[in-house]
C-alpha positions as CSV (number, residue, x, y, z in Angstrom):
1,X,97.0,67.2,12.0
2,X,93.8,69.2,11.7
3,X,90.2,67.9,11.9
4,X,87.6,69.8,10.0
5,X,84.7,67.5,10.8
6,X,85.3,67.0,14.5
7,X,84.0,69.7,16.8
8,X,84.2,70.2,20.6
9,X,81.7,72.7,22.1
10,X,81.3,72.9,25.8
11,X,77.6,73.8,25.2
12,X,77.0,70.7,23.1
13,X,77.1,67.2,24.8
14,X,79.3,68.7,27.6
15,X,82.3,69.2,25.3
16,X,82.5,65.6,24.1
17,X,84.1,65.5,20.6
18,X,81.3,65.2,18.1
19,X,81.0,65.0,14.3
20,X,80.2,68.4,12.7
21,X,78.4,69.8,15.7
22,X,75.9,67.0,15.4
23,X,74.9,65.1,18.5
24,X,76.9,62.2,17.3
25,X,79.9,61.6,19.5
26,X,83.1,60.4,17.9
27,X,83.2,57.6,20.5
28,X,79.8,56.3,19.3
29,X,81.1,56.1,15.7
30,X,84.3,54.4,16.8
31,X,82.3,51.9,18.9
32,X,80.0,51.1,15.9
33,X,83.1,50.4,13.7
34,X,84.5,48.2,16.5
35,X,81.2,46.3,16.6
36,X,81.7,45.4,12.9
37,X,79.5,48.0,11.2
38,X,80.6,49.4,7.9
39,X,80.6,53.2,7.2
40,X,77.5,52.7,5.0
41,X,75.7,50.9,7.8
42,X,76.6,53.7,10.2
43,X,75.4,56.3,7.8
44,X,72.1,54.4,7.5
45,X,71.7,54.6,11.3
46,X,72.8,58.3,11.3
47,X,71.6,59.8,8.0
48,X,73.3,63.1,8.7
49,X,76.7,61.4,8.6
50,X,78.8,60.7,5.5
51,X,81.4,58.0,5.0
52,X,84.0,60.9,5.2
53,X,82.7,61.7,8.7
54,X,83.2,58.1,9.8
55,X,86.7,58.1,8.4
56,X,87.6,61.3,10.1
57,X,86.2,60.1,13.4
58,X,88.5,57.1,13.2
59,X,91.5,59.3,12.3
60,X,90.7,61.5,15.3
61,X,90.4,58.6,17.6
62,X,93.7,57.2,16.4
63,X,95.4,60.5,16.9
64,X,94.1,60.9,20.4
65,X,95.5,57.5,21.2
66,X,99.0,58.7,20.2
67,X,98.6,61.6,22.6
68,X,98.2,59.7,25.8
69,X,99.3,56.6,27.6
70,X,96.7,54.2,29.0
71,X,97.3,51.7,31.8
72,X,97.5,48.3,30.2
73,X,98.0,44.9,31.7
74,X,101.5,43.5,31.0
75,X,101.6,40.7,28.4
76,X,102.2,37.2,29.5
């Protein structure tokens, strides 16, 4: 899977994945969605973003979760 809107540049935000070389980290976009914001609301807060940027940030986050294992507490 390729991501055309997600960029990683060591000179920008210390290499944190951002949307289109903007100073908007993917993690920020994902957190806003997790807090209940719609793509339109996120784009109002960050006018340089588009709904397609938000969607790709979510796809990128989902793909990164498939790539690694995180320590989780066992279910009861």
